[in-house]
C-alpha positions as a printed Julia matrix, in Angstrom:
249×3 Matrix{Float64}:
 241.26  75.09  24.23
 242.2   72.17  26.42
 239.27  69.98  27.3
 240.97  66.63  28.1
 244.44  65.62  29.23
 246.51  62.7   30.7
 248.42  62.17  33.85
 250.25  58.78  33.34
 253.69  59.21  34.81
 254.53  57.85  38.19
 253.49  60.01  41.22
 257.26  60.04  42.23
 258.27  61.49  38.79
 256.04  64.39  39.37
 257.08  64.93  42.88
 260.81  64.91  41.93
 260.11  67.25  38.93
 258.15  69.98  40.83
 259.86  69.48  44.31
 256.84  69.33  46.52
 257.1   67.51  50.02
 253.89  65.82  49.91
 253.87  62.02  48.76
 250.55  61.46  47.0
 249.89  58.14  45.55
 247.45  58.34  42.49
 246.81  56.03  39.54
 247.49  56.95  35.99
 244.53  58.71  34.21
 244.33  58.68  30.54
 241.27  60.76  29.8
 240.98  63.54  32.54
 237.81  65.54  32.11
 236.34  68.98  33.25
 234.69  68.88  36.76
 236.93  66.05  37.91
 239.27  66.31  40.69
 242.8   67.07  39.39
 246.27  67.59  40.94
 247.97  70.93  40.72
 251.26  72.43  42.1
 251.18  75.78  43.93
 253.57  77.79  46.04
 252.81  79.13  49.6
 255.34  81.5   51.21
 258.09  80.08  49.03
 257.3   76.46  49.34
 255.77  74.25  46.74
 252.77  72.04  47.67
 250.57  69.39  45.94
 246.82  69.99  46.08
 243.66  68.47  44.52
 241.04  70.88  42.96
 238.08  70.72  40.77
 238.85  71.42  37.11
 236.49  74.31  36.61
 237.33  77.74  38.08
 234.94  79.54  40.4
 235.85  83.14  41.48
 235.16  83.78  45.12
 232.74  86.62  44.36
 230.21  84.19  42.47
 226.88  84.06  44.23
 225.22  81.24  42.47
 227.56  78.8   40.58
 224.66  77.51  38.5
 224.64  80.99  36.83
 228.3   81.08  36.02
 230.25  79.3   33.18
 232.1   75.99  33.54
 235.53  77.81  33.2
 238.05  75.07  32.3
 240.29  77.35  30.43
 241.46  80.89  31.0
 242.24  82.77  27.87
 245.67  84.45  28.37
 244.85  87.57  26.69
 242.21  88.3   29.19
 243.96  87.49  32.4
 244.79  91.05  33.32
 241.35  92.59  32.38
 238.7   89.96  33.27
 237.21  90.28  36.73
 237.22  86.42  36.82
 241.04  85.97  36.6
 242.6   89.24  37.78
 243.05  88.3   41.48
 244.17  84.82  40.71
 246.84  86.01  38.32
 248.42  88.02  41.02
 248.06  85.76  43.98
 246.97  82.26  42.96
 249.0   80.82  40.02
 249.48  77.12  39.78
 250.61  74.2   37.53
 248.55  71.37  36.49
 250.26  68.0   36.58
 250.11  66.5   33.23
 252.13  64.6   30.51
 249.92  65.04  27.47
 246.73  66.48  26.25
 244.14  65.91  23.57
 242.86  68.2   20.82
 240.33  67.78  18.13
 240.61  68.86  14.55
 237.01  69.76  13.23
 236.12  69.44   9.67
 232.38  69.74   8.9
 230.63  67.41  11.24
 233.63  65.29  11.87
 236.24  65.67  14.65
 239.46  63.97  14.81
 241.34  63.44  18.02
 245.07  63.99  18.41
 247.48  63.5   21.41
 249.92  66.15  22.15
 252.89  65.39  24.44
 256.44  66.23  25.16
 259.06  64.72  23.03
 261.13  64.49  26.24
 258.15  62.41  27.84
 258.94  64.48  30.94
 255.82  66.15  32.79
 254.2   68.87  30.85
 253.97  71.95  33.14
 250.54  73.44  32.08
 250.06  76.96  33.53
 246.99  77.51  35.57
 244.97  79.69  38.12
 243.32  78.49  41.11
 240.69  79.83  43.62
 238.86  78.65  46.76
 235.13  79.24  46.47
 233.08  79.45  49.55
 229.36  78.8   49.11
 226.66  80.65  51.05
 226.39  77.72  53.32
 230.07  77.95  54.13
 231.33  74.98  52.29
 234.58  75.41  50.57
 235.83  74.05  47.21
 239.18  74.43  45.58
 239.02  75.14  41.79
 241.31  75.74  38.94
 241.53  76.59  35.09
 244.32  75.87  32.57
 245.67  79.17  30.97
 245.66  79.11  27.16
 247.28  81.08  24.29
 247.58  81.06  20.5
 248.56  77.67  19.07
 252.22  77.17  17.96
 252.95  75.87  14.5
 252.6   72.24  15.55
 249.1   72.68  17.09
 247.82  75.22  14.37
 247.27  72.2   12.09
 244.64  71.01  14.47
 243.31  74.06  16.6
 244.03  77.68  17.03
 244.54  77.58  20.81
 246.85  75.47  23.12
 247.59  75.39  26.91
 250.51  77.58  28.21
 253.31  75.05  28.61
 256.19  76.25  30.74
 259.89  75.5   30.48
 261.53  74.12  33.41
 263.33  77.38  33.91
 259.98  79.26  34.08
 258.32  77.12  36.63
 259.69  78.98  39.46
 258.58  82.49  38.18
 255.06  81.29  37.51
 254.48  79.86  40.99
 256.16  82.73  42.87
 253.25  84.88  43.87
 255.12  86.88  46.7
 255.52  89.89  44.36
 252.21  90.9   42.88
 253.97  93.22  40.43
 256.05  90.57  38.83
 255.75  90.42  35.13
 254.46  86.9   34.48
 252.51  87.73  31.37
 255.87  87.27  29.46
 255.37  83.55  30.11
 251.95  83.41  28.54
 253.04  82.38  25.02
 253.12  79.4   22.75
 255.89  76.92  23.49
 258.53  76.08  20.85
 257.3   73.56  18.09
 260.22  71.3   18.89
 258.97  70.61  22.4
 255.91  68.6   21.2
 254.75  65.52  19.35
 251.43  65.28  17.77
 249.85  62.08  16.8
 246.38  60.82  15.91
 244.71  58.68  18.37
 241.44  56.6   18.74
 238.06  58.4   18.8
 237.36  56.39  21.87
 238.85  59.38  23.75
 235.65  61.26  23.03
 233.9   59.15  25.62
 235.0   60.17  29.15
 234.2   56.71  30.61
 237.13  55.33  28.42
 240.33  55.64  30.49
 242.92  53.26  29.56
 246.59  53.2   27.9
 245.06  52.34  24.5
 243.83  55.89  24.2
 247.36  57.11  23.95
 248.38  54.63  21.33
 249.28  56.54  18.0
 247.22  55.41  14.93
 248.85  55.13  11.51
 245.9   57.21  10.14
 243.59  59.76  11.65
 240.34  58.37  12.93
 237.62  60.93  12.53
 234.36  60.35  14.45
 231.06  62.27  13.44
 229.96  64.99  15.65
 226.48  64.3   16.95
 223.67  66.61  16.05
 222.61  68.6   19.13
 219.09  69.58  19.66
 218.4   73.27  19.9
 218.72  74.67  23.38
 216.87  77.54  24.89
 220.09  78.93  26.38
 223.61  78.8   24.82
 226.08  77.34  27.26
 228.07  80.0   29.06
 231.63  80.59  28.27
 234.61  82.63  29.26
 236.67  81.71  26.13
 236.05  81.49  22.52
 234.96  77.78  23.02
 231.68  76.69  24.65
 233.1   75.56  27.86
 229.83  74.88  29.39
 229.45  71.84  27.21
 231.59  68.78  26.8
 232.18  66.48  23.9
């Protein structure tokens, strides 16, 4: 699962890396959280474009968003079979702008945060799906989810899932939606271990209001933070993955 990530490289770096014509100017973000507006890259008739979306996927056929999960991740193994993702897989693939993400290792009532980022320190192309949802009153909202897969060897020490991180050579194939029969599922796989660094970071990242460079500073020792006891709820959070995507940290 990917529940928090970072977008800290200059906007020009992302623009040059992905090749979209727009010139957005956005500040670095060190603790991006679900439901926030996030930047993605998509392709329309062979041309790439920058777009802001809500992190939290809503299929067009949903009648009431209140009765639908907060889908921040799309489990790769279900993309071709779940009604939630089938249409978007064929026609609305995208890439999340990012240069690192966070994952938590859970041990009993403790969870220890780690930062995962490319050894190259280049952008980290995380595969995604997007959809425009229209509410009954006619309002439109663009939404998206990060595609996940099994963890590679590096991540398996922390979690059993990870985002699908594309190689630079595979970006074009993932974004090109002109041929709905194209086999893009071959790209839904763990990335090589040698692409990534994994370091422990401060438990301050647990709080979404913390958003500063210090969150990405490596610690010499992991810093576990106790998981707060949750009061019993009448209804379990809805989820489309193995994690409870309807609840945050």
